[in-house]
C-alpha positions in Angstrom: 75.4 77.5 97.7 77.8 80.1 96.4 77.4 82.1 93.2 80.2 80.0 91.6 78.5 76.7 92.4 75.1 77.9 91.2 76.6 79.2 88.0 78.4 75.9 87.5 75.2 74.0 87.9 73.3 76.3 85.5 75.8 75.5 82.7 75.3 71.7 83.1 73.5 70.2 80.1 71.6 67.6 82.0 70.3 67.6 85.6 72.5 65.7 88.0 71.3 63.2 90.6 71.2 64.6 94.1 74.3 62.9 95.4 76.4 64.2 92.4 74.9 67.6 92.7 75.8 67.7 96.3 79.4 66.6 95.6 79.7 69.3 92.8 78.4 72.0 95.1 80.7 70.9 97.9 83.7 70.9 95.6 82.9 74.3 94.2 82.4 75.8 97.7 85.7 74.2 98.9 87.5 75.4 95.7 86.4 79.0 96.4 87.5 78.8 100.0 90.9 77.5 99.0 91.4 80.1 96.3 90.5 82.9 98.8 92.9 81.5 101.4 95.6 81.3 98.8 95.1 84.9 97.7 95.4 86.0 101.4 98.6 84.0 101.9 100.0 85.3 98.5 99.2 88.9 99.4 100.8 88.5 102.8 104.0 87.0 101.2 104.0 89.7 98.5 103.6 92.5 101.1 106.4 91.0 103.2 108.7 90.9 100.2 107.8 94.5 99.3 108.6 95.7 102.9 111.9 93.8 102.8 112.9 95.4 99.5 111.9 98.9 100.6 113.8 98.5 103.9 116.9 97.2 102.0 116.7 100.0 99.5 116.3 102.9 101.9 118.0 101.4 104.9 114.9 101.4 107.0 114.1 99.2 109.9 110.8 98.2 111.3 110.5 97.8 115.0 109.4 94.4 116.2 107.1 94.1 119.1 109.1 95.0 122.2 109.9 92.3 124.8 108.6 92.5 128.3 111.9 93.7 129.6 112.0 96.5 127.0 108.5 97.5 127.9 109.2 97.5 131.6 112.3 99.7 131.0 110.4 102.1 128.9 107.6 102.4 131.5 110.0 103.0 134.4 109.5 106.3 136.1 112.6 108.4 136.3 112.7 109.8 139.9 115.5 112.2 139.2 115.0 116.0 139.0 115.5 117.9 135.8 119.1 118.9 134.8 118.5 122.5 136.0 117.1 121.4 139.3 114.6 124.2 139.2 112.4 122.7 142.0 109.3 124.0 140.0 108.8 121.6 137.2 106.9 118.3 137.4 110.1 116.2 137.4 111.6 118.2 140.3 108.3 118.1 142.3 108.0 114.4 141.8 111.6 113.8 142.8 111.2 115.9 145.9 108.0 114.0 146.9 109.5 110.6 146.1 112.6 111.0 148.1 110.8 112.9 150.8 108.7 109.7 151.4 111.9 107.7 151.7 112.2 106.6 148.1 108.7 105.1 147.6 105.8 106.1 145.5 102.6 107.8 146.8 100.2 105.1 147.8 97.0 107.2 148.2 95.6 109.1 151.1 94.1 106.1 152.9 97.2 104.0 152.6 99.5 106.8 153.6 97.3 107.5 156.7 97.5 103.8 157.7 101.2 103.7 157.1 101.7 106.8 159.2 99.5 105.4 162.0 101.4 102.1 162.0 104.8 103.8 162.2 103.8 106.3 164.9 
């Protein structure tokens, strides 16, 4: 029994039969759950309205969750060397190694060994 239900029963002038008491407690508990859920929904709607107003006022945009295609594009490895083609930075070293293996990524020592034995 919640605090609200027990407070409600304490204010009753006469004791209730068990079945009515149970109904009253159930109603009070359900009422509290409903009010709490309504507050959560109301807060969410109010926050969404606030965000929309701020975005409209300041010209801001909120990024939605990226799609799978966008994620894949962002996670792609660029195999090109740097613009200076210095041959010393990590991009250049990766590019040289990648294209030195015939345009494929490094598979690990064991897999590379098996691949070399199979092609030899």
